[in-house]
N, C-alpha and C positions, 0 to 999 in steps of 0.2 A: 655197686657195680663190681662184677667179677673181674679178676685180673685178666689181661690179655694173654692169649695162648702164645707160647714161645715155640718157634720152630726148632726141633731138636738139632738140626743141622747148623743152626746159626752160631752157636759157640765154636763149632769146628771151623767155620769160616773166620771167626775172630782169631783163633789160634794161627791159622794160616796167614792171616794179614799182619800179625805181630812180627813175624820174622823179617820181612822187608823193612819195616820200621826200625827194628833193632839194628839191622845191617847199616841202614842210612844214618841213623844218629851216632853210631859208633864211628863210622867213617867221617862224618862231619866233625865230630869232636877232635879226632886226630888232624883233620885238615885245618881246623881253626887254629890249633896250637902250631902247626907247621907254617902257617902264614902270619906269624907274629909280627905285626908292623912295628917299625922303628920310626918315632917321630922326632927325636932329637932333644926336645926339651924334657928335662928330668921330671918335672911335676906332671906335665901332660902325659909322658911315657908311663908313669905310675898309674894314672887313671885308665889309660888304654890297656895296660897290662891287667888291671883289675877286671875290666869289662871282658876281655878275652878269657881270662880264667873263669869268670862267672858263666860265660856262654858255654865253655867246655864242660864245666861241672853240671849245668843244666842238661846238656845233651847226654852226658853220662848217666844222669839221674833218670832221664826218660828211658834209656837203654835198660837200666836196672829195674825200673818199674815195669816195663814191657816184658822183661825176662820173668819177673815174679808172676805176672798175670798169665803169661804163657804156661807156666808150670801148673797153674790152678785150673786152666781150661782143658777139658778133655780133648785129646787129639785122636 
């Protein structure tokens, strides 16, 4: 079976859609870090801090990956 035909405008749409994603995850990472909760218990706080850091790192990685992809997609 031959490969499906790809609309040449489709990659351009993907590139345009990546910018709002990048802005959203960048802002979300900063917002997560700004809302660092304090729970009082030291052990619980360490777990919460770890989860918040992981979430911020994940959002930053999504931003970085979207940025790399945007550079590869023709605009």
